N, C-alpha and C positions, 0 to 999 in steps of 0.2 A: 854655382848655382843652379840646386835644383829645381823641376818643375813644378808649376803648385799641383796638387791631386786635384785629381777631375772629382765632380760634385756628385752625390750618389743617383744612381738613374731614377730617371721619371716614369713614375707608373702611368700611361696612357692609353685612353679610351678613344677608339675610332669612331667616327659617327658620321655614314651618309646612305644613303639611298640606293644608289648605283656602285653594282659589288666591285667594279673595275677601278673606280676613284679608291675606296676602300684598299684597295689591292695595293695600287699605285703608292699612296700616302704612307701605309706599311712599310713600303720597298724604302722612298725616301727618309723615312726615321730610319730605318736601318743604315742606309749611306750617311747618316750624320751623327750615326751613334759613338762613331770616337772620340768627336768635337764635343756633340752633347748627348751623354749618357741617358737612354731611354730604352724602354723596354714597353712593348703593347700586349696590356693584357686584356683585351677585348675589341670586338668590332662589332657593331648594331648598325640596324639599316633606319632607325628613326629614331625619336627621342624615349616612346615609350618603350623600347627595346634598350635603351642606356638607360635608362633610371633604374629598369629592374637588375642591372649587372653592377650599381651603386651599391645596394643594401647591406654590403660585406666591408663597404667601404676599398681601401687600398687603390683608389684611384687620386693620381695625384694631378693630371691633366687632362680635359676634355679638348678634342678638335672635332669639331662639328659642322656639319655643314647647314645652310640656311632654310633653304626649300626644300622640305622633304614632307610624303605622307603620314598620316598618322599624328606626328606631332614635330612642330617644326624646331630648329636649333634654336631661335630667340626662345621660345616656349620652355622649352629644355631648360636652358640658361636659365631662366626665372624657377623655375622649381630646384634646380641645384644649387640656388642660392641658399636656399634655407638649410642645407646642411651643414653641420658644425662637427668637423670642419668642412669649408667647402671646397671642391678642386676648382683649381682655374679655367677657363674657358678660352677659346680662341676659336672664331669661325674661318671657315672656309668658303670663299664665295665667289660667285661669277657676276654678280651685280655691276652696273655699270658706276662711273665715275660719280654722278651724283650720289648714290647711293654709298658707296667708299666714302664719301665726305661726309654723313652723317655720322659712321661709323668713328673717324678720325675725331670729328667734334664730340665725341661721345667719350674720346679716350679708353674705346674698345677696340681691342687687338685683334687681326683680321689678316687671315692669308689669302692672296687673288690664285683663284684658280689656272691653268695648273701650277702646282705648289711647287716654289724651286727648292731645291737643298740650304741653299746659302741663307734665302727669307727663311725657311725653316727653324735653321739652327739660330738664326737672329731670335725668333719666338719662343722657342725652348729654352733658352737663355733668359728672355724676359719674362718666361713662364715662372720660374722661381719663386719670381718678387711680386707675381699679378696674381691681383686680387679679383674676385667674382664682380663681375660689371653691378652695377646697383639697380634694383627691380624699375626704378622710375625711368633710369637709361634705356633699357629694356623695351618698356612699354611703350616710346616714345619711338625708337625704331623697328618695331614690330612689324611683320608683312600682315598678321594677321592676331585677331582676341585669342585669348587662351580655350583650346578645348577640355582643360582640365582644369581642377583646384588641387594644390597638393598640400598633405599636413606631414610632419615629423612625426613619427612617431618610434621611437626607441633607435633613433638612429636611421631609419629607412625614411623614404619619399613613400606614403601611399597618394596613389592619383583616384581623383573622385570627379568622375564625368561630368564637366556643367549642366549637360541634357538630363542627369539624371536628381538635380537639385529642386525642392520642392521650394523652397524660401531659403533666405537668408537674413538671418535675425542678429541685431547688435546687442551683445551683452557684456558687460564691462569692458575691459580689455580685448576682447575677440569677435569674431560673429560666427553667429552658428550657422550652417550649412545644415539642412536637413534632407536625405531622401527617404523614399519609402522604407529602407528598412534600420537606418541611424544618424546620429548627430555626428559633424564633425566639427571640430574647430579651428578656424583659420586665423592665421594672425595677420590681418588685413582690414583696411576701412571700408564699412560698408558706404560713403560717397564715392572713395574709389571704385567699388565695384560696381556700381550704380553707372558711373561715367565710362567704364569701360565696359559693359556689357548694357547698353541703352534699348536693346531691340529685345531682347532675351530675359529680364527683370523689370516689373515693374513698382514703386512706392507705395504703400498701401498705408503707410505709417512713419513716422519719424525713423523707429527704428527696425524696418521691416520691407523688404522686397521680397517680391513672390515672382513666380515663373508662371506667366498668362496664361501657355498653354495647358498649364497643369489644373486652370480653373474649372470646375466643376457646377459652379454656379454661387451666387450671392444670399443674403438672408439676413432678416431681421433677429436682432437678440436683444435682451435686454438683462445687464447686469450691475452689479453695486448697489448700495442702498437704497439711492434715488429710482431705482428699475428702470433708468432712461433707455429708450432703444436707441441700436446704434448700426449699421451695417455689419457682417462680417464675411469674409470669404472663404468658399470649402474647396479643398483640393481633392484632388483624387489620390486616393489610397492615403488618407490622412484622415484620422478621427478630428485632431483639433480643429479650432474654428478661427482664424487670424482675424483680430479686428480691423477695420476701416478706419481711420481718423476723420474728422471732418473737414479737415483741410483738405487731405487729399480726395475724397469721396469724387466730387465732379468730375477728376481726372481717371480716376477708376473708374468710374460708369463708363466716361464716353472710350479709356481704351478695350474696355470689356464689352461693349455694346448691350448695354443693359438698361 
């Protein structure tokens, strides 16, 4: 009786803001390579670095810490899920028992630090059939709101800082995110974005949210055949005037203090 052939090596990207933790995980991956073939294709200190390494593909699995500066592991996973094909994601965490229970309920795989060889081998075996966690699940267990939106362009992820977005406008199946420089198409719901960023964006119309911090003023304008006057919002660095609906004007007026 012959032994079953070993599976092809998993290409693994290790993400942790602490260099000793990255090195330890790489060592443990080496320890289990005979049982679960793998090769480390990159080491990153945060989610932004990790995403920059994914442009060319070739990553099967991301082992990522959760709490990291610049971009945490949960947000990284949310952006990664937009890739096609998307690498599997397994979190490494020092979370307490209550937080770990949240991961179990969400069916998201995780490794408790310090990562042990036996448990890592089990996770690698599971990773071969693991799908990226759903965005809804990741939002539920996220330690903080996203710092970036992500757009998939030509097989890579383009990051758009939330702080740079002037407004979000629903158009057909997509949401247009407008910065000073250009527009980006987000495959997300305007309602969902409003719920996720309650303090950062303000609804002025059923199809539009604005960044209040970027408002330079409001004005009266007339449009249409009847010439009826309505309020518009003026944003920094943008010539376009955004109409405020009658329904939203009382809330907009109070929020902007006008």
